MARSESE-77918 format. One record per atom (N, C-alpha, C, CB): residue in one letter; x, y, z. Coordinates in steps of 0.2 Angstrom, whole numbers, plus 5000, padded with zeros to 4 digits. Each point is the difference from the previous one (the first is absolute). Glycine has a CB too. Layout:
% residues N
AXYZ
...
% end
This chain:
% residues 427
M466950085013
M499449964997
M499450055000
M500549895003
F499550165001
F499550055001
F500050044994
F500050005012
D499450014985
D499950054994
D499350025000
D500949944993
S498950095002
S499350035000
S499549955000
S500450094993
K499749855005
K499549955001
K500049955006
K500150004988
I500550005015
I500149965006
I500250055006
I500449904993
R499150115011
R500150045006
R500049965006
R499550104994
T500149845006
T500049965006
T500249934998
T499050075005
L501549904998
L500349944998
L500149965006
L500650054991
V499249885008
V500149955006
V500649964998
V498750005003
V501749985001
V500649965000
V499949945004
V500850104998
V499249844998
V499849945004
V500649954998
V498750025000
G501449935005
G500449944999
G499649954996
G500750025010
A499749954984
A499649964996
A500349925001
A499850104992
Q500549895013
Q500249935002
Q499849995007
Q501050004992
W499549975012
W499949995007
W500350055005
W499949884997
G500250185001
G500350055004
G500750004999
G499149995008
D501250074995
D500750015000
D500350014993
D500149935010
E499450104986
E500250014993
E500450064999
E499049944996
G501050115009
G500450064999
G499550064999
G500949944995
K498550055008
K499550064999
K500250065004
K499149915000
G501250095006
G500350065003
G500550044996
G499849945011
K500650024986
K500550034996
K499750044994
K500849915003
L498750064994
L499650034994
L499650065002
L500049894994
V499750105012
V499650065003
V500550065001
V499149925005
D501550064998
D500450055002
D500250044994
D500549935009
V499750044985
V500150034994
V499550044997
V500849914998
L498650065002
L499450034997
L499750065004
L499749894995
A500550115012
A499750055004
A500450074999
A499849915008
Q500750094988
Q500350064998
Q499550044996
Q501249955000
G498450024997
G499550044996
G499350005003
G500649974990
A499350015016
A499450005004
A499950055005
A500049884998
D499350145003
D499950045005
D499849975007
D499650084991
W500149865008
W499749965005
W500349924999
W499050085002
V501249895003
V500149935000
V499649975006
V501250014995
V498449945003
V499549975005
V500049935001
V499350094998
R500849885008
R500049935001
R499349975001
R501250015005
Y498649944992
Y499349985000
Y499949935004
Y499850074989
Q500649895012
Q499949945004
Q500649975003
Q499149974992
G500849985012
G500649975003
G500250035007
G500449974989
G500150015014
G500250035006
G500850005001
G498949965005
A501350035001
A500850005001
A500349944998
A499850075009
N499849884988
N500349944997
N500350014993
N499249935006
A500750134991
A500350024994
A500650045001
A498950004994
G501649995002
G500750035000
G500250034993
G500349935010
H499750134989
H500250034994
H500750035001
H498850024996
T501749955000
T500750025001
T500150054995
T500449895004
V499950174998
V500150054995
V500850025001
V498850055000
H501549964994
H500750015001
H500150084997
H500449884998
V499950165007
V500150074998
V500850015001
V498850045003
G501549974991
G500850005001
G500349945003
G499950135001
D500449885004
D500349945004
D499649985005
D501150044997
K498349995005
K499649985005
K499449954998
K500350115005
S499549854999
S499549954999
S499550015005
S500749924994
M498650095004
M499550015005
M499549954999
M500250135001
V499549845005
V499449964999
V499450035003
V500849905001
L498750114995
L499450035002
L499549955001
L500350114993
R499449885013
R499549955001
R499350034999
R500849945008
Q499150124994
Q499350025000
Q499950074997
Q499849945010
I500850104990
I500050074997
I500049994993
I500550055010
P499149984986
P500150004992
P500750024998
P498850024999
S501449954996
S500750014997
S500150074998
S500149884997
G499450165002
G500150074997
G500250055006
G499149974992
I501050005014
I500250055005
I500750024999
I499349945008
L501150034988
L500750024999
L500150064995
L500349885003
H499150144995
H500050064995
H499750065003
H499949924990
P500550135011
P499750065004
P499450034996
P501150035004
G498449994999
G499450034997
G499549954998
G500750084996
V499449855004
V499549954998
V499649995007
V500749954990
R498750055009
R499549985006
R499949925000
R499550125000
C500649855006
C499949935001
C499449995004
C501249984998
A498449965001
A499549995004
A499949925000
A499450114997
I500349875009
I499949935001
I499249995000
I501149995007
G498749974989
G499250004999
G499749955005
G500250024988
N499149985011
N499649965005
N500149934999
N499250095000
G501149884994
G500149934999
G500649975003
G499450024989
V501050035014
V500649975004
V499849995007
V500750074993
V499649885010
V500049995007
V500650035003
V499349904999
L500750155005
L500550045002
L500349985007
L499650094994
D501149905006
D500349995007
D500350065001
D500349884998
P499450165007
P500350075001
P500650015003
P498950035001
E501349925003
E500750015004
E500549984994
E499549965011
T500449994985
T500549994995
T500150064995
T499749875001
M499750154997
M500050064995
M500450065003
M498949964996
F500950065010
F500450065003
F500749985001
F498950045006
A501349904996
A500749995000
A500350014993
A499849915010
E499950074985
E500250014993
E500150074999
E499449904996
V500150145006
V500050084999
V500650035003
V498750005000
D501449985007
D500550025004
D500749994996
D499349995011
D500849954987
D500649984996
D500150044994
D499949895004
M499550134992
M500150044995
M500250075001
M499149934995
V500650105011
V500250075002
V500750005002
V498850025004
K501549934999
K500750005002
K500449994994
K499749945011
G500150034984
G500350004993
G500050064996
G499849885001
G499850175002
G500050064996
G499450014995
G501250005001
V498349955000
V499450014996
V499550045003
V500249894995
D499550165002
D499550055003
D499349964999
D500850114998
V498949875007
V499449975000
V499450055002
V500649895003
Q499650165001
Q499550055002
Q499550024995
Q500850045009
G498549954993
G499550034995
G499949964994
G500250115005
R500249834994
R499949964994
R499849935000
R500950074997
L498949915010
L499849935001
L499350015003
L501249955001
Y498350014996
Y499349995003
Y499849935001
Y499850114994
I499849885010
I499749945001
I499250005000
I501049975007
S498749994989
S499350005000
S499749985007
S500049974988
D499550075014
D499749995006
D499649945000
D500050125002
R499949854992
R499649935000
R500549945000
R499150064993
T501549965008
T500549945000
T500049965006
T500750074993
H499349875007
H500049955005
H500750005003
H499049934996
L501050065011
L500649995003
L500249935002
L499850115005
V500849874994
V500349945003
V500150015007
V500649974989
M499149995015
M500050005007
M500549955003
M498850045001
P501549985005
P500449955003
P499849935000
P500450095007
Y498949904995
Y499849935000
Y499949974993
Y499450035010
H500650014985
H500049974993
H500749964999
H499250094996
K501449955006
K500649974999
K500149945004
K500550114998
L499249895008
L500149945005
L499649944997
L500150085010
V499349934987
V499749954997
V500349974994
V499050055004
D501349994992
D500449984994
D500649965002
D499650114994
K500749915011
K500649975001
K499949935004
K500650115001
E498849885002
E499949945003
E499649954996
E500050065011
S499749964983
S499649964996
S500449954996
S499250105000
A500649845000
A500349954996
A499850014993
A500049925010
A499450104989
A499850014993
A500450064996
A498849965004
S501450095000
S500450054997
S500749984999
S499350085006
K500949884998
K500749974999
K500049954993
K500350015013
A499249964987
A499949954994
A500050044993
A499449915008
I500250144992
I499950044994
I500750044999
I498750015002
G501650015003
G500750034999
G499950085001
G500449914993
T499150115011
T499950075001
T500650035004
T498849995000
T501350085000
T500550035003
T499950015008
T500250064990
G499349925013
G499850015007
G499950075002
G500749895001
R499250154995
R499950075002
R499350035001
R501050024994
G498549935007
G499450015002
G499550024994
G500550045011
I499749964983
I499750024994
I499349964999
I501150044995
G499049905005
G499449964999
G499550015005
G500749914994
P499450085013
P499650015005
P499650075000
P500749925007
A499750134991
A499750074999
A499550004995
A501150055004
Y499049924990
Y499550004995
Y499449965002
Y500950014991
E499349935013
E499449965002
E499550045005
E500849904999
D499550145005
D499650045004
D499650064997
D500849975009
K499650054985
K499650054996
K499449974997
K501150064998
I499049884999
I499449974997
I499549985005
I500749964991
A499550025015
A499549985005
A499750065004
A500749905001
R499550164997
R499750065002
R500250025008
R499049984992
R501649995010
R500250025006
R500750035000
R499349905005
G500950134989
G500650034999
G500050075003
G500249934990
V500450095012
V500150075002
V500350054995
V500249955012
R499450104986
R500250054995
R500450065003
R499049964992
V501350075004
V500450065002
V499550055003
V500849994991
L498650025006
L499550055003
L499749985007
L499750024988
D500449915013
D499749985007
D500550035006
D499549894994
L501150135004
L500450035005
L499750075003
L501049944994
R498650085002
R499750075002
R499449995006
R500350044988
H499549895013
H499449995004
H500249955005
H499250024991
P501150005015
P500249955005
P499649945002
P500650105004
A498749924997
A499649955002
A499949944995
A499450095007
R500549944987
R499949954994
R500649964999
R499250084995
L501449955006
L500749974999
L500049945005
L500550114996
R499449915011
R500049955005
R499649944998
R500250095009
S499249924989
S499549954998
S500349954995
S499050075003
L501349964992
L500249964994
L500649965002
L499650094992
V500949945013
V500649975002
V499749945004
V500750115000
E498849905005
E499849945004
E499849944995
E499650085009
K500049944986
K499849954995
K500549964997
K499050074998
G501549975000
G500649984996
G500449955005
G500050104993
C500149925013
C500449965005
C499649945001
C500650105005
E498849904996
E499649945002
E500149954994
E499250075007
H500749954987
H500149964994
H500749975000
H499150064994
A501449985006
A500749985000
A500149955005
A500350114996
N499549905010
N500149955006
N499749944999
N500150095008
Y499349914989
Y499649944998
Y500549964995
Y498850055001
Q501449984994
Q500549974995
Q500649975003
Q499650084991
L500749965013
L500649985003
L499949945005
L500450125000
A499149885003
A499849945004
A499949944996
A499550075008
S500249944986
S499949944995
S500649984997
S498950044998
F501750005002
F500649984997
F500449965006
F500050104992
G499849905014
G500349975005
G500650055003
G499849894995
S500150175003
S500550055003
S499850035007
S500350034988
T500249985016
T499950035006
T500050085000
T500549895005
K499750144990
K500050074999
K499350034999
K501149994995
R498850075008
R499350034999
R500150074999
R499649925008
A499950114988
A500050074999
A499750045006
A499849974988
D500450095013
D499850045006
D499750064998
D500949955007
V498550064995
V499650064998
V500450075002
V498949935001
E501350075006
E500350065002
E500750024997
E499449985011
F501049974987
F500650004997
F499950034993
F500549915006
T499050074991
T499850024993
T499850075000
T499749884997
I499850145007
I499850075001
I500550045001
I498949965004
A501650035001
A500650045001
A500450014994
A500049965012
A500149994984
A500450004994
A499750054995
A500449895002
L498950104997
L499750054996
L499950075002
L499349904997
Q500750115009
Q500050075003
Q500650034999
Q499249975008
N501449994992
N500650034999
N500150024993
N500549935009
I499350044986
I500150014993
I499450044997
I500649894999
A498950125004
A499450034997
A500150074998
A499349935007
P501050124997
P500150074998
P500450004993
P500050045012
R500549924988
R500450004993
R499649984994
R501149985007
V498649964994
V499649984995
V499450054998
V500249885004
L499550145001
L499450054998
L500350064997
L499349955009
G501350074992
G500350064998
G500150004992
G500550015011
I499549934986
I500050004993
I499549964997
I501250005001
A498249995003
A499449964997
A499650054995
A500049935011
E499850044984
E499650044995
E499549954996
E501050084999
D498549954998
D499649974995
D500449994994
D498950055005
V501549904994
V500549994995
V499650004993
V500849945008
G498750024992
G499649994994
G499750074997
G499749895004
L500150155001
L499850074997
L500650044998
L499049995008
A501550014996
A500650044998
A500349974993
A500350025012
V499749924987
V500349974993
V499550024995
V500649915006
H498750084995
H499550024995
H500150074998
H499249925005
K500950135000
K500050074998
K500750014996
K499350035011
A501249944991
A500750004996
A499949984993
A500649985011
I499049974988
I499949974993
I499650054996
I500049885004
Q499550155000
Q499650054996
Q500450064998
Q499049975007
R501550054997
R500450064998
R500549984995
R499950045012
G500249904986
G500449984995
G500749975003
G499550084992
A500549915014
A500749985003
A500249934997
A499750065011
A500949924989
A500349944999
A500049955006
A500750054990
V498949905010
V499949965006
V500249934998
V499150075004
L501449905001
L500349944999
L499749955006
L501150054994
L498649905004
L499749955005
L500449945000
L498950044998
E501449955009
E500549955001
E499749945004
E500950095000
G499249854997
G499749945003
G500649965003
G499149994992
A500849965012
A500549965003
A499949934999
A500150085009
Q500449874992
Q499949934998
Q499950004992
Q499549975012
G500349974986
G499949994993
G499349974998
G501249984999
S498650024995
S499449984997
S499849935002
S500150084991
L500449885009
L499949935002
L499949995007
L500649964990
L499450095014
L499950005007
L499350035002
L501350005002
D498450024993
D499350035001
D499649955004
D500150084990
V499549945015
V499549965003
V499549974996
V500250065010
D499649974985
D499549974995
D500349974994
D499250085004
H501349954993
H500349974994
H500749975000
H499450094995
G500849905011
G500749975001
G499949925001
G500550115005
T500149864997
T500049935001
T499849995007
T501049994993
Y498350025008
Y499749995007
Y500049925002
Y499250104997
P501049895009
P500050055006
P500750035001
P499149935005
Y501450064991
Y500750025001
Y500050074997
Y500549894999
V499150165004
V499950074998
V500150045006
V499349974990
T500750105008
T499950055006
T499350015001
T501150064997
S498749995007
S499450015003
S499650064997
S500449955010
S499950074984
S499650064997
S500149994992
S500350085010
N499349974987
N500050004992
N500650044998
N498849995000
T501749974998
T500750034997
T499950024993
T500649935008
T498950054988
T499950024993
T499850074999
T499749884998
A500350144996
A499850074999
A499350035002
A500849994991
G498749965009
G499450025003
G500050025007
G499549924992
G501050055012
G500050025007
G500250075001
G500349895002
A500050154993
A500250075001
A499450045000
A501049984994
S498450015003
S499450045000
S499749995007
S499849994988
T500149955015
T499749995006
T500550025006
T499249914995
G501450085004
G500550015005
G500250075001
G500449894997
I499350164999
I500250075001
I499350045000
I501149994994
G498449995003
G499450035000
G499950054994
G500049995012
I500249984982
I499850044994
I499749954995
I501050085002
G498649954993
G499749954995
G500549974996
G499050075001
P500849874996
P500549974995
P500150044994
P499649895005
R499950154993
R500150044994
R500550065001
R498949974997
A501350045009
A500550055001
A500749974999
A499350055009
I500849894990
I500749974999
I500149994992
I499949945011
D500650094987
D500150014992
D500449944998
D500050125001
A500549855003
A500449954997
A500349955006
A500350084990
A499949865008
A500349965005
A500749974997
A498849975005
L501750044999
L500649984999
L500249935004
L500450124997
G499849835000
G500149945003
G500849995001
G498949954996
V501350035009
V500849995001
V500149935001
V500150115006
V500449874990
V500249935000
V500749995000
V499049974994
K501349985009
K500749985000
K500149974993
K500249995013
A500450014985
A500249964994
A500149925001
A500650104996
Y499249885010
Y500049935002
Y499450005005
Y501249974998
T498749985007
T499550005004
T500249995007
T499349964991
T500450075014
T500249985007
T499450005004
T501150054999
R498949915007
R499550005005
R500349995007
R499249954991
V500550085014
V500149995007
V499549965003
V500650115001
G499649845003
G499549965004
G499749944996
G499850105006
S499749874996
S499749944998
S499650024994
S500049945011
G499850014985
G499550004995
G500349994993
G499550085006
P500149914989
P500349984993
P500550054997
P498949944998
L501650034999
L500450044996
L500249954994
L500550075010
P499149934985
P500149954994
P500749994997
P498850024998
T501550045001
T500750004997
T500650005005
T499450064990
E500549925016
E500550005005
E500649964998
E499150015008
F501550024993
F500649974999
F500249945005
F500450114995
D500049855003
D500349955005
D500450045005
D500049904992
E500250075014
E500350045005
E500650044998
E499549925008
A500950044988
A500750034998
A499950064996
A500549885001
M499150114994
M499950064995
M499650065004
M499949924990
S499750065015
S499650055004
S500550045004
S499049935000
E501550045003
E500550035004
E500450044996
E500049915008
H500250074986
H500450044995
H499750074999
H500549894995
V498850105002
V499750064998
V499850055006
V499549934991
R500450035015
R499850045006
R500650055002
R499349905004
K501350074995
K500650045002
K500150064994
K500649905006
L499350084988
L500150054995
L499550065001
L500449914992
G499050075010
G499550055000
G499850035007
G499549954990
N500950025015
N499950025007
N499349995002
N500950094999
E498949855000
E499349985001
E499849985007
E500049974988
F500050085016
F499849995007
F499550065002
F501149955003
G498450035001
G499450045001
G500350075004
G499249905001
A500550164996
A500250065003
A499850015007
A499950054989
V499549925013
V499750015007
V500349945004
V499050064996
T500949885002
T500249945004
T500749974999
T498849974999
G501550054996
G500749974998
G499949924998
G500550085009
R498949904990
R500049934998
R500249994993
R499049995007
P501349954991
P500349994993
P499349994996
P501149955004
R499050084990
R499449994995
R500149944996
R499950125000
R499649854998
R500049944995
R500150034993
R499349925008
C501150054988
C500150034993
C499849954995
C500950075005
G498949964989
G499949964994
G500050044994
G499349925007
W500650044987
W500050044994
W499450044999
W500649914995
F499450145001
F499450044998
F499449964998
F500850104997
D498749915006
D499449964998
D499550054997
D500149935010
A499850064983
A499650044996
A499349995001
A500950004991
V498949945011
V499349985002
V499850045006
V500149884996
V500350135009
V499850045006
V499950074998
V500749925007
V499850114989
V500050074999
V499450024995
V501350005002
R498649954993
R499450024996
R499450005004
R500649944990
Y499350015015
Y499450015004
Y500050065004
Y500149885001
A500550155001
A500050065004
A499850064995
A500949955008
V499350044986
V499950064995
V499250005000
V501149984993
R498649965006
R499250005000
R499750035006
R500149904992
V500050075014
V499650025006
V500250075002
V500049885003
N500550154995
N500250075002
N499850054994
N500949955007
G499050024987
G499950054994
G500650044999
G498850005003
L501849974997
L500650035000
L500150044993
L500549925008
S499750144992
S500250044995
S500749994997
S499250095004
A501349905001
A500749994998
A500349965006
A500050104993
L500649875005
L500449975005
L500750045001
L499549894996
A500750105010
A500750015002
A500449945002
A499750125004
I500849864992
I500449945001
I500650025004
I499549944989
T500650035017
T500550025004
T500649945000
T499250075007
K501349944996
K500649965001
K500249964994
K499549995012
L500550044982
L500249964994
L500849995001
L499150054993
D501249995011
D500849995001
D500149945004
D500150124999
V499549855005
V500149945004
V500149944995
V499350055009
L500549954985
L500049954995
L500750004996
L498749995000
D501650075001
D500650014995
D500549945000
D499950125003
T500249855002
T500649955000
T499749934998
T500650075008
L498849924991
L499749934999
L500149974993
L499250035009
E501049914990
E500149974994
E499349994996
E501149955004
K498450025000
K499449994997
K499450035004
K500549894995
I499050145002
I499550035003
I499349974998
I500750115001
G498949875004
G499449974998
G499450055001
G500449895004
L499150104992
L499450045000
L499449954999
L500650104995
C499049905010
C499449965001
C499550024995
C500349975012
T499449994983
T499550024996
T499349975001
T500950024992
G499149935012
G499449965002
G500149945005
G499650034988
Y499949945014
Y500149945004
Y499749944997
Y499950085010
E500449864992
E499649944999
E499749985006
E500949974991
I498550025009
I499649985006
I499649934998
I499950125005
N500349834998
N499749934999
N500049994992
N499250025010
G501349994987
G500149984993
G499750054996
G500049895003
E499750174999
E499750054996
E500450065000
E498949955002
M501250094993
M500450065000
M499550065002
M500849954991
V499450095013
V499650055003
V500450074999
V499449925008
E500350134990
E500350074999
E499750055004
E500349974989
E499250015015
E499750055005
E500149985007
E499150034991
F501050015013
F500149995007
F499449975004
F500950095000
P499249855003
P499449975003
P499850035007
P500349904994
G499050105007
G499850035007
G500149955005
G499250074994
D500849865005
D500149955005
D500749985001
D498949964997
I501450065008
I500849995001
I500149925000
I500150115006
A499449854995
A500149935000
A500349984993
A499149985008
D500750064987
D500249984993
D500750024999
D498950034996
L501450015008
L500750015000
L500549955003
L499650125000
D500149835003
D500449965004
D500549964996
D499149995008
D500649984986
D500449964996
D500150034993
D499649905007
I500550164992
I500050034994
I500749994997
I499150085003
K501049924991
K500750004996
K500050074996
K500149875000
P500350185002
P500050064996
P500349994993
P500250065011
R499649974984
R500250004994
R500550064999
R499049934995
Y501650065003
Y500550054999
Y500250014993
Y500449985011
E499750094987
E500550014995
E500650025003
E499050044993
W501649955003
W500750015003
W500350054996
W500149885004
F500350164999
F500450064997
F500749995002
F499050085000
D501449934995
D500750015002
D500150065004
D500449944989
G500050055016
G500250065004
G500450054996
G499949935011
W500050144991
W500450054996
W500750015003
W499050054998
R501149925008
R500750005003
R500450065000
R500049884997
S499750185004
S500350065000
S499650055004
S500549984989
S499850075014
S499750045005
S499550054997
S501049995007
T498450014996
T499550054998
T500050065004
T499349914996
A501150105009
A499950055005
A500150074998
A500449915008
D500050104987
D500250064997
D499550024994
D501249985003
A498349984996
A499650024994
A499550065003
A500049884995
R499950175001
R499650065001
R499450004995
R501050065005
Q499049904990
Q499450004996
Q500049934997
Q500150124997
L499349865000
L499949934998
L500549984995
L498850015003
S501450034993
S500549984995
S500749985002
S499450084993
D500749945014
D500749995003
D500049925002
D500150125004
L499349854997
L500049935002
L500349954995
L499050045008
P501349914995
P500249954995
P499449974996
P500949975008
S499250014986
S499449974996
S499749945003
S500650044990
G499749925014
G499749955003
G499550025005
G501049934998
A499250125006
A499550035005
A499450034997
A501050025007
R499150024987
R499550034997
R499549944997
R500750104997
A499649855001
A499549944997
A499649975006
A500949984991
Y499450025015
Y499749975006
Y499450045002
Y501149955003
L499050124997
L499550055002
L499550004995
L500850075005
D499349934988
D499550004995
D499649945001
D500850054992
R499449895009
R499649945001
R499650005006
R500949934994
I499350105012
I499650015005
I499450044999
I501049995007
Q499150074989
Q499550044999
Q499449974995
Q500850095001
E499549874995
E499549964995
E499649955004
E500950014991
L499449955013
L499749955004
L499550035005
L501049934999
V499150125004
V499650035006
V499550054997
V500949985008
E499250044986
E499550044996
E500050075003
E499349904997
C501350135005
C500050065003
C500750034998
C499249975009
R500850094990
R500750034998
R500450025006
R499550044989
A501149965011
A500550035005
A500150074999
A500549885001
R499450165004
R500150075000
R500750025003
R498750025000
Y501549945005
Y500650015003
Y500449935001
Y499550105006
V501149904994
V500549955001
V500550025005
V499849954989
S500350015017
S500550025005
S500649954999
S499150045008
V501549994993
V500649974999
V500550015006
V499950014988
G499850015018
G500450015006
G499550035005
G501150024993
T499350005013
T499650035005
T499950075000
T500449905007
R500050144989
R500050075001
R499450034995
R501350005002
R498550065000
R499550034996
R500250014993
R499750065010
D500949954988
D500250014993
D500149944996
D500650105004
Q499249845000
Q500149934996
Q499349984998
Q501049975007
I498550074993
I499449984997
I499950034993
I499550005012
L500449964983
L500050024993
L499350014998
L501049944997
E498850125000
E499350014998
E500049984992
E499850095009
T499849874989
T500049974993
T499650044996
T500149895004
A499450164998
A499650044996
A499850065003
A499749904993
% end
């Protein structure tokens, strides 16, 4: 997708996450010089298939599997260093050369042991359906100005002061939950001292490095996590993540100006899934959900939780096209629908007897909606061997054409399997 006009590209999820962003980034990274992650934390899981191997990347950008591509973690991420270095070590054992190719912004906030403790003990976190990995509490401390950044590891006195404040607040929260567990300052300091040399060894001003790369004409791929409908401002609040998952978050989450981004690619499944609580207007009944879940292996890459499944929701994706300013789509997992007799496509909602074609901001409006569907005959043949759009069954092409028409955005890529060679480029 990189050419003379597109040198900086942001890849975003345009549903509720798990759309296959990591796979697309892995393929697009073949033409990139830099791949940079701009938000989220270890709650994201990007599954990449290379030959017979399957790798789950939680914090390291997906471009790491391509020799020579530089990868960076931006300031918009909350970093769990122990998890990240465990991931690095697994990569090295698997023969991936990481040396000199991975950087962390020194402005990146750290997920602390007490953040995980608070997240796991919080009833509110459980109600929303978080992963319990401390992401929300880390972002909370960031906004409250008591967070610990990578650069604080260079200043022991300041670090101790911040940890004391963080532990004090965490213990206040834990007590309010009725939990007997407590955060410990000395334990936390010791853990940070143990990891500090390795973190600081790859700490950089990532925003400046990416800015200079763009000035030199480098191809830069910006990678988000989760999906647009989980954005803290534009998603189904409060059933959202704690960061800006939409394309606008790429600018602030890395430290480059918005005019530096040339295009935005939105990744969507050919149907819809969601993990955890919150609205899912086109959700199947349990029997159909279980059927599609098995066909698509719809279980969380990080948590293993079963994903809720439903028909493709054009209202949701058209909304995502608008709030992200998407230039094109990548439609994944078309092959999962190969065996279905009938396929539904949601074109609008009936809310209180009134037809609505725009996604509402108030999730209360979604409680009693009736999705309006168009129905397609299934193509009942395998798409897995298709290598260009013309190879697809006519029914599959008609389905894709209608999606593009409804969401008002063209599809640049279509995926028909897990392998790199099963992504079709349409133009």
